[in-house]
Structure formats: C-alpha cells, structure tokens
N, CA, C and O atoms as a CHARMM CRD file, in Angstrom:
* protein
*
  260
    1    1 MET  N    101.21400  88.79500 117.45100 PROA 1      0.00000
    2    1 MET  CA   101.78500  87.66200 116.76000 PROA 1      0.00000
    3    1 MET  C    103.14300  87.35600 117.36700 PROA 1      0.00000
    4    1 MET  O    103.93200  88.26000 117.64100 PROA 1      0.00000
    5    2 ASP  N    103.40000  86.09900 117.56900 PROA 2      0.00000
    6    2 ASP  CA   104.67100  85.65400 118.14700 PROA 2      0.00000
    7    2 ASP  C    105.67800  85.43600 117.01400 PROA 2      0.00000
    8    2 ASP  O    105.73900  84.35700 116.42300 PROA 2      0.00000
    9    3 TYR  N    106.46700  86.47600 116.72100 PROA 3      0.00000
   10    3 TYR  CA   107.40100  86.41200 115.59600 PROA 3      0.00000
   11    3 TYR  C    108.53700  85.42100 115.84000 PROA 3      0.00000
   12    3 TYR  O    109.05100  84.82800 114.89100 PROA 3      0.00000
   13    4 ALA  N    108.92900  85.23700 117.07600 PROA 4      0.00000
   14    4 ALA  CA   109.98500  84.26500 117.37500 PROA 4      0.00000
   15    4 ALA  C    109.51200  82.85700 117.01000 PROA 4      0.00000
   16    4 ALA  O    110.26000  82.07600 116.42100 PROA 4      0.00000
   17    5 ALA  N    108.27200  82.54200 117.36100 PROA 5      0.00000
   18    5 ALA  CA   107.72200  81.22500 117.01700 PROA 5      0.00000
   19    5 ALA  C    107.55300  81.09300 115.50800 PROA 5      0.00000
   20    5 ALA  O    107.79200  80.02800 114.93900 PROA 5      0.00000
   21    6 LEU  N    107.14100  82.17600 114.86800 PROA 6      0.00000
   22    6 LEU  CA   106.98100  82.16000 113.42100 PROA 6      0.00000
   23    6 LEU  C    108.32100  81.90800 112.73200 PROA 6      0.00000
   24    6 LEU  O    108.41100  81.06800 111.83800 PROA 6      0.00000
   25    7 LEU  N    109.35700  82.63100 113.14400 PROA 7      0.00000
   26    7 LEU  CA   110.68500  82.42900 112.55100 PROA 7      0.00000
   27    7 LEU  C    111.19400  81.01200 112.80700 PROA 7      0.00000
   28    7 LEU  O    111.81800  80.40800 111.93500 PROA 7      0.00000
   29    8 ASN  N    110.93100  80.48700 113.98800 PROA 8      0.00000
   30    8 ASN  CA   111.33200  79.11400 114.30000 PROA 8      0.00000
   31    8 ASN  C    110.62500  78.12700 113.37400 PROA 8      0.00000
   32    8 ASN  O    111.24600  77.19000 112.87300 PROA 8      0.00000
   33    9 ALA  N    109.32400  78.33600 113.14600 PROA 9      0.00000
   34    9 ALA  CA   108.57400  77.45300 112.24800 PROA 9      0.00000
   35    9 ALA  C    109.07300  77.57800 110.81600 PROA 9      0.00000
   36    9 ALA  O    109.16100  76.58000 110.10100 PROA 9      0.00000
   37   10 LEU  N    109.40200  78.80000 110.38800 PROA 10     0.00000
   38   10 LEU  CA   109.91200  78.99500 109.03100 PROA 10     0.00000
   39   10 LEU  C    111.25600  78.31300 108.83200 PROA 10     0.00000
   40   10 LEU  O    111.53600  77.79700 107.75000 PROA 10     0.00000
   41   11 ASP  N    112.09100  78.30600 109.86700 PROA 11     0.00000
   42   11 ASP  CA   113.38600  77.62600 109.78100 PROA 11     0.00000
   43   11 ASP  C    113.21600  76.12800 109.55900 PROA 11     0.00000
   44   11 ASP  O    114.06700  75.48700 108.94400 PROA 11     0.00000
   45   12 LYS  N    112.12000  75.57300 110.05900 PROA 12     0.00000
   46   12 LYS  CA   111.87100  74.13900 109.95100 PROA 12     0.00000
   47   12 LYS  C    111.03900  73.76600 108.72500 PROA 12     0.00000
   48   12 LYS  O    110.87700  72.58300 108.42700 PROA 12     0.00000
   49   13 ALA  N    110.51200  74.75900 108.01600 PROA 13     0.00000
   50   13 ALA  CA   109.62200  74.50700 106.88100 PROA 13     0.00000
   51   13 ALA  C    110.39400  74.00400 105.66600 PROA 13     0.00000
   52   13 ALA  O    111.55600  74.35200 105.45500 PROA 13     0.00000
   53   14 SER  N    109.72000  73.18300 104.87900 PROA 14     0.00000
   54   14 SER  CA   110.31500  72.71300 103.62500 PROA 14     0.00000
   55   14 SER  C    110.25400  73.82800 102.58800 PROA 14     0.00000
   56   14 SER  O    109.53500  74.81000 102.76900 PROA 14     0.00000
   57   15 LEU  N    111.00000  73.68000 101.51400 PROA 15     0.00000
   58   15 LEU  CA   110.96800  74.67900 100.44700 PROA 15     0.00000
   59   15 LEU  C    109.57500  74.78300  99.84000 PROA 15     0.00000
   60   15 LEU  O    109.13200  75.87000  99.47100 PROA 15     0.00000
   61   16 PHE  N    108.88400  73.64200  99.73600 PROA 16     0.00000
   62   16 PHE  CA   107.52300  73.66300  99.20100 PROA 16     0.00000
   63   16 PHE  C    106.59300  74.44200 100.12300 PROA 16     0.00000
   64   16 PHE  O    105.77500  75.23300  99.65200 PROA 16     0.00000
   65   17 ASP  N    106.70900  74.22800 101.43200 PROA 17     0.00000
   66   17 ASP  CA   105.89500  74.98300 102.38800 PROA 17     0.00000
   67   17 ASP  C    106.19000  76.47500 102.29000 PROA 17     0.00000
   68   17 ASP  O    105.27000  77.29200 102.33100 PROA 17     0.00000
   69   18 LEU  N    107.46200  76.83700 102.16100 PROA 18     0.00000
   70   18 LEU  CA   107.83000  78.24900 102.03100 PROA 18     0.00000
   71   18 LEU  C    107.25800  78.85400 100.75300 PROA 18     0.00000
   72   18 LEU  O    106.79700  79.99500 100.75700 PROA 18     0.00000
   73   19 TRP  N    107.28700  78.10400  99.67400 PROA 19     0.00000
   74   19 TRP  CA   106.72900  78.58500  98.41700 PROA 19     0.00000
   75   19 TRP  C    105.22900  78.80500  98.55100 PROA 19     0.00000
   76   19 TRP  O    104.71000  79.82700  98.10200 PROA 19     0.00000
   77   20 ARG  N    104.52300  77.85000  99.16800 PROA 20     0.00000
   78   20 ARG  CA   103.07500  78.00400  99.36700 PROA 20     0.00000
   79   20 ARG  C    102.76900  79.21300 100.24100 PROA 20     0.00000
   80   20 ARG  O    101.83900  79.96200  99.94400 PROA 20     0.00000
   81   21 LEU  N    103.52600  79.41700 101.30300 PROA 21     0.00000
   82   21 LEU  CA   103.33500  80.58800 102.15200 PROA 21     0.00000
   83   21 LEU  C    103.56200  81.87800 101.36300 PROA 21     0.00000
   84   21 LEU  O    102.83100  82.85500 101.52800 PROA 21     0.00000
   85   22 ASN  N    104.57000  81.86600 100.51600 PROA 22     0.00000
   86   22 ASN  CA   104.85800  83.02800  99.67400 PROA 22     0.00000
   87   22 ASN  C    103.66200  83.36900  98.78800 PROA 22     0.00000
   88   22 ASN  O    103.30900  84.54000  98.64500 PROA 22     0.00000
   89   23 VAL  N    103.04300  82.36200  98.20100 PROA 23     0.00000
   90   23 VAL  CA   101.87000  82.57900  97.35500 PROA 23     0.00000
   91   23 VAL  C    100.71800  83.14100  98.18200 PROA 23     0.00000
   92   23 VAL  O    100.06200  84.09400  97.76100 PROA 23     0.00000
   93   24 PHE  N    100.46800  82.56200  99.35000 PROA 24     0.00000
   94   24 PHE  CA    99.36600  83.04100 100.20100 PROA 24     0.00000
   95   24 PHE  C     99.59700  84.47900 100.66400 PROA 24     0.00000
   96   24 PHE  O     98.66900  85.28800 100.68000 PROA 24     0.00000
   97   25 ILE  N    100.82000  84.78800 101.03600 PROA 25     0.00000
   98   25 ILE  CA   101.13300  86.14400 101.50000 PROA 25     0.00000
   99   25 ILE  C    101.00000  87.14200 100.35400 PROA 25     0.00000
  100   25 ILE  O    100.47600  88.23900 100.54800 PROA 25     0.00000
  101   26 ALA  N    101.47100  86.77500  99.16200 PROA 26     0.00000
  102   26 ALA  CA   101.35600  87.65600  97.99900 PROA 26     0.00000
  103   26 ALA  C     99.88900  87.94900  97.69700 PROA 26     0.00000
  104   26 ALA  O     99.53600  89.08700  97.38800 PROA 26     0.00000
  105   27 ARG  N     99.04000  86.94000  97.78400 PROA 27     0.00000
  106   27 ARG  CA    97.60500  87.14700  97.54800 PROA 27     0.00000
  107   27 ARG  C     97.01100  88.07700  98.60000 PROA 27     0.00000
  108   27 ARG  O     96.21300  88.95500  98.27300 PROA 27     0.00000
  109   28 ALA  N     97.39300  87.89000  99.84800 PROA 28     0.00000
  110   28 ALA  CA    96.87000  88.74100 100.92500 PROA 28     0.00000
  111   28 ALA  C     97.31400  90.18900 100.73900 PROA 28     0.00000
  112   28 ALA  O     96.52800  91.11100 100.95500 PROA 28     0.00000
  113   29 LEU  N     98.57300  90.39400 100.33800 PROA 29     0.00000
  114   29 LEU  CA    99.08500  91.75000 100.13200 PROA 29     0.00000
  115   29 LEU  C     98.44000  92.43200  98.93100 PROA 29     0.00000
  116   29 LEU  O     98.34700  93.65800  98.88800 PROA 29     0.00000
  117   30 ASP  N     97.99600  91.64200  97.95800 PROA 30     0.00000
  118   30 ASP  CA    97.36800  92.19700  96.76000 PROA 30     0.00000
  119   30 ASP  C     95.86100  92.37300  96.91300 PROA 30     0.00000
  120   30 ASP  O     95.20300  92.82300  95.97500 PROA 30     0.00000
  121   31 ASP  N     95.30000  92.03200  98.06400 PROA 31     0.00000
  122   31 ASP  CA    93.86500  92.13400  98.30000 PROA 31     0.00000
  123   31 ASP  C     93.43900  93.60300  98.25800 PROA 31     0.00000
  124   31 ASP  O     93.85400  94.38400  99.11400 PROA 31     0.00000
  125   32 PRO  N     92.61600  93.99400  97.27500 PROA 32     0.00000
  126   32 PRO  CA    92.23700  95.40000  97.14900 PROA 32     0.00000
  127   32 PRO  C     91.46600  95.92600  98.36100 PROA 32     0.00000
  128   32 PRO  O     91.58900  97.10400  98.69600 PROA 32     0.00000
  129   33 HSD  N     90.68800  95.09500  99.01200 PROA 33     0.00000
  130   33 HSD  CA    89.93500  95.54700 100.18700 PROA 33     0.00000
  131   33 HSD  C     90.87300  95.90400 101.33600 PROA 33     0.00000
  132   33 HSD  O     90.66600  96.90400 102.02400 PROA 33     0.00000
  133   34 LYS  N     91.90500  95.08400 101.54300 PROA 34     0.00000
  134   34 LYS  CA    92.87100  95.37400 102.60800 PROA 34     0.00000
  135   34 LYS  C     93.67600  96.62700 102.28100 PROA 34     0.00000
  136   34 LYS  O     93.96400  97.43200 103.16800 PROA 34     0.00000
  137   35 ASN  N     94.03500  96.79200 101.02300 PROA 35     0.00000
  138   35 ASN  CA    94.80200  97.97000 100.62100 PROA 35     0.00000
  139   35 ASN  C     93.97500  99.24200 100.75800 PROA 35     0.00000
  140   35 ASN  O     94.49800 100.26700 101.19500 PROA 35     0.00000
  141   36 GLU  N     92.70600  99.19900 100.39700 PROA 36     0.00000
  142   36 GLU  CA    91.84600 100.37100 100.55400 PROA 36     0.00000
  143   36 GLU  C     91.64400 100.70000 102.02900 PROA 36     0.00000
  144   36 GLU  O     91.63900 101.87200 102.40600 PROA 36     0.00000
  145   37 ALA  N     91.47900  99.67800 102.86700 PROA 37     0.00000
  146   37 ALA  CA    91.32500  99.90400 104.30400 PROA 37     0.00000
  147   37 ALA  C     92.56900 100.57800 104.86800 PROA 37     0.00000
  148   37 ALA  O     92.46700 101.46400 105.71500 PROA 37     0.00000
  149   38 LEU  N     93.73800 100.16400 104.40300 PROA 38     0.00000
  150   38 LEU  CA    94.98700 100.76900 104.85300 PROA 38     0.00000
  151   38 LEU  C     95.07000 102.22900 104.41000 PROA 38     0.00000
  152   38 LEU  O     95.44900 103.09800 105.19400 PROA 38     0.00000
  153   39 LYS  N     94.71600 102.49500 103.15800 PROA 39     0.00000
  154   39 LYS  CA    94.79500 103.85800 102.63100 PROA 39     0.00000
  155   39 LYS  C     93.90100 104.82500 103.40600 PROA 39     0.00000
  156   39 LYS  O     94.24600 105.99700 103.55700 PROA 39     0.00000
  157   40 THR  N     92.76000 104.34700 103.89600 PROA 40     0.00000
  158   40 THR  CA    91.85800 105.23400 104.63000 PROA 40     0.00000
  159   40 THR  C     92.43500 105.62900 105.98600 PROA 40     0.00000
  160   40 THR  O     91.97200 106.59200 106.59600 PROA 40     0.00000
  161   41 GLN  N     93.43900 104.89500 106.46300 PROA 41     0.00000
  162   41 GLN  CA    94.03300 105.18400 107.76400 PROA 41     0.00000
  163   41 GLN  C     95.31700 106.00100 107.66000 PROA 41     0.00000
  164   41 GLN  O     95.90200 106.36000 108.68200 PROA 41     0.00000
  165   42 LEU  N     95.76700 106.30300 106.43300 PROA 42     0.00000
  166   42 LEU  CA    96.99300 107.07000 106.22900 PROA 42     0.00000
  167   42 LEU  C     96.66800 108.50100 105.80800 PROA 42     0.00000
  168   42 LEU  O     95.64500 108.74700 105.16900 PROA 42     0.00000
  169   43 TYR  N     97.52600 109.42900 106.16100 PROA 43     0.00000
  170   43 TYR  CA    97.36100 110.81000 105.74600 PROA 43     0.00000
  171   43 TYR  C     98.73800 111.41800 105.46200 PROA 43     0.00000
  172   43 TYR  O     99.75900 110.91600 105.93200 PROA 43     0.00000
  173   44 VAL  N     98.74900 112.48800 104.69600 PROA 44     0.00000
  174   44 VAL  CA    99.99300 113.15600 104.31700 PROA 44     0.00000
  175   44 VAL  C    100.72000 113.63100 105.57200 PROA 44     0.00000
  176   44 VAL  O    100.10300 114.15000 106.50200 PROA 44     0.00000
  177   45 ASP  N    102.02100 113.44800 105.58400 PROA 45     0.00000
  178   45 ASP  CA   102.92800 113.80600 106.68300 PROA 45     0.00000
  179   45 ASP  C    102.79700 112.91700 107.91700 PROA 45     0.00000
  180   45 ASP  O    103.35600 113.23200 108.96800 PROA 45     0.00000
  181   46 GLN  N    102.07400 111.82400 107.80200 PROA 46     0.00000
  182   46 GLN  CA   101.98500 110.87100 108.90600 PROA 46     0.00000
  183   46 GLN  C    103.30000 110.09900 108.99400 PROA 46     0.00000
  184   46 GLN  O    103.84300 109.67100 107.97500 PROA 46     0.00000
  185   47 ALA  N    103.80400 109.92500 110.20100 PROA 47     0.00000
  186   47 ALA  CA   104.99100 109.09700 110.39600 PROA 47     0.00000
  187   47 ALA  C    104.57300 107.63000 110.31600 PROA 47     0.00000
  188   47 ALA  O    103.58900 107.22700 110.93600 PROA 47     0.00000
  189   48 VAL  N    105.30600 106.85100 109.56900 PROA 48     0.00000
  190   48 VAL  CA   105.02700 105.41500 109.44900 PROA 48     0.00000
  191   48 VAL  C    106.28600 104.63400 109.79700 PROA 48     0.00000
  192   48 VAL  O    107.40100 105.13300 109.64600 PROA 48     0.00000
  193   49 HSD  N    106.10200 103.43200 110.25200 PROA 49     0.00000
  194   49 HSD  CA   107.20100 102.53400 110.60200 PROA 49     0.00000
  195   49 HSD  C    107.05800 101.27700 109.74800 PROA 49     0.00000
  196   49 HSD  O    105.97300 100.70600 109.63900 PROA 49     0.00000
  197   50 TYR  N    108.14500 100.86300 109.15800 PROA 50     0.00000
  198   50 TYR  CA   108.09100  99.65300 108.34000 PROA 50     0.00000
  199   50 TYR  C    109.40100  98.89700 108.45700 PROA 50     0.00000
  200   50 TYR  O    110.42000  99.43800 108.88600 PROA 50     0.00000
  201   51 LEU  N    109.34800  97.64800 108.07100 PROA 51     0.00000
  202   51 LEU  CA   110.51200  96.77700 108.12100 PROA 51     0.00000
  203   51 LEU  C    111.18900  96.78700 106.75900 PROA 51     0.00000
  204   51 LEU  O    110.60500  96.35000 105.76800 PROA 51     0.00000
  205   52 ALA  N    112.41400  97.28100 106.71000 PROA 52     0.00000
  206   52 ALA  CA   113.18500  97.28800 105.46500 PROA 52     0.00000
  207   52 ALA  C    113.74400  95.88700 105.25000 PROA 52     0.00000
  208   52 ALA  O    114.63900  95.44900 105.97300 PROA 52     0.00000
  209   53 HSD  N    113.21200  95.19000 104.25100 PROA 53     0.00000
  210   53 HSD  CA   113.57100  93.78000 104.07500 PROA 53     0.00000
  211   53 HSD  C    115.02200  93.57300 103.65400 PROA 53     0.00000
  212   53 HSD  O    115.58600  92.50900 103.91100 PROA 53     0.00000
  213   54 ASP  N    115.63300  94.55700 103.01900 PROA 54     0.00000
  214   54 ASP  CA   117.02700  94.39300 102.60000 PROA 54     0.00000
  215   54 ASP  C    117.97900  94.36800 103.79900 PROA 54     0.00000
  216   54 ASP  O    118.93600  93.59400 103.83200 PROA 54     0.00000
  217   55 ASP  N    117.70000  95.22100 104.77400 PROA 55     0.00000
  218   55 ASP  CA   118.57400  95.32100 105.93600 PROA 55     0.00000
  219   55 ASP  C    117.98200  94.65300 107.17300 PROA 55     0.00000
  220   55 ASP  O    118.66300  94.51100 108.18900 PROA 55     0.00000
  221   56 ILE  N    116.72600  94.24600 107.09200 PROA 56     0.00000
  222   56 ILE  CA   115.98100  93.68000 108.21100 PROA 56     0.00000
  223   56 ILE  C    116.10000  94.58400 109.43500 PROA 56     0.00000
  224   56 ILE  O    116.57500  94.17400 110.49400 PROA 56     0.00000
  225   57 LEU  N    115.65700  95.82000 109.25600 PROA 57     0.00000
  226   57 LEU  CA   115.61500  96.75100 110.37200 PROA 57     0.00000
  227   57 LEU  C    114.40200  97.65700 110.22200 PROA 57     0.00000
  228   57 LEU  O    113.89900  97.88300 109.12100 PROA 57     0.00000
  229   58 TRP  N    113.94400  98.17100 111.37200 PROA 58     0.00000
  230   58 TRP  CA   112.78500  99.05500 111.37400 PROA 58     0.00000
  231   58 TRP  C    113.18900 100.44900 110.92400 PROA 58     0.00000
  232   58 TRP  O    114.21600 100.97900 111.34900 PROA 58     0.00000
  233   59 VAL  N    112.37400 101.03400 110.06300 PROA 59     0.00000
  234   59 VAL  CA   112.61400 102.36200 109.52000 PROA 59     0.00000
  235   59 VAL  C    111.41000 103.24400 109.85900 PROA 59     0.00000
  236   59 VAL  O    110.26600 102.79300 109.80800 PROA 59     0.00000
  237   60 THR  N    111.67800 104.49300 110.20200 PROA 60     0.00000
  238   60 THR  CA   110.60700 105.47600 110.41200 PROA 60     0.00000
  239   60 THR  C    110.71700 106.50300 109.30200 PROA 60     0.00000
  240   60 THR  O    111.79800 107.02300 109.02400 PROA 60     0.00000
  241   61 ALA  N    109.58400 106.78900 108.66800 PROA 61     0.00000
  242   61 ALA  CA   109.55900 107.76900 107.57400 PROA 61     0.00000
  243   61 ALA  C    108.37100 108.68800 107.77400 PROA 61     0.00000
  244   61 ALA  O    107.38300 108.32100 108.41100 PROA 61     0.00000
  245   62 GLN  N    108.47900 109.90000 107.21400 PROA 62     0.00000
  246   62 GLN  CA   107.38100 110.84600 107.32700 PROA 62     0.00000
  247   62 GLN  C    107.32900 111.69200 106.06400 PROA 62     0.00000
  248   62 GLN  O    108.35000 112.19200 105.59100 PROA 62     0.00000
  249   63 GLY  N    106.11800 111.84500 105.52300 PROA 63     0.00000
  250   63 GLY  CA   105.90400 112.69700 104.35900 PROA 63     0.00000
  251   63 GLY  C    106.33000 112.02100 103.06500 PROA 63     0.00000
  252   63 GLY  O    106.97300 110.97200 103.06100 PROA 63     0.00000
  253   64 TRP  N    105.94800 112.66200 101.97200 PROA 64     0.00000
  254   64 TRP  CA   106.29200 112.17000 100.63900 PROA 64     0.00000
  255   64 TRP  C    106.97100 113.27600  99.86900 PROA 64     0.00000
  256   64 TRP  O    106.72900 114.45500 100.12400 PROA 64     0.00000
  257   65 LYS  N    107.81500 112.90800  98.93500 PROA 65     0.00000
  258   65 LYS  CA   108.46600 113.87800  98.05000 PROA 65     0.00000
  259   65 LYS  C    107.95300 113.70200  96.65500 PROA 65     0.00000
  260   65 LYS  O    108.37100 114.42200  95.74800 PROA 65     0.00000
C-alpha cells in the first residue's frame, strides 16, 4: 500500500469523506472473521510491531503480562 499517496488523499478529503472512511474502517476492524484469522497467526511471546497512534511511531512488543 502506498501510504504517502493515502496520506495525500486524506489531506484533500472532506470531513464527510473522512467520517465515512472512519465508519468503513471501524466495520473492517470489528469483522470477527478477520480477527479470528489474525488470532490464529499469533502465539505467546511472539514479537509484534504496531503503530502507536498517540505518538505516530512504530513500537515493537513481545509477550504478555
């Protein structure tokens, strides 16, 4: 995915377009089939990388407490 192009398009989007995208993304994230597929690929002590939305930086984490 071309994130630079995506960010450029988001900068040009109207508030209504952003709201609609928010709804579509929320529905996709809540999809139980996608969540179950993700869970089958994770295991305890696996290192994962995610984007921390508060700081907008990549974080690496491993294990659960």
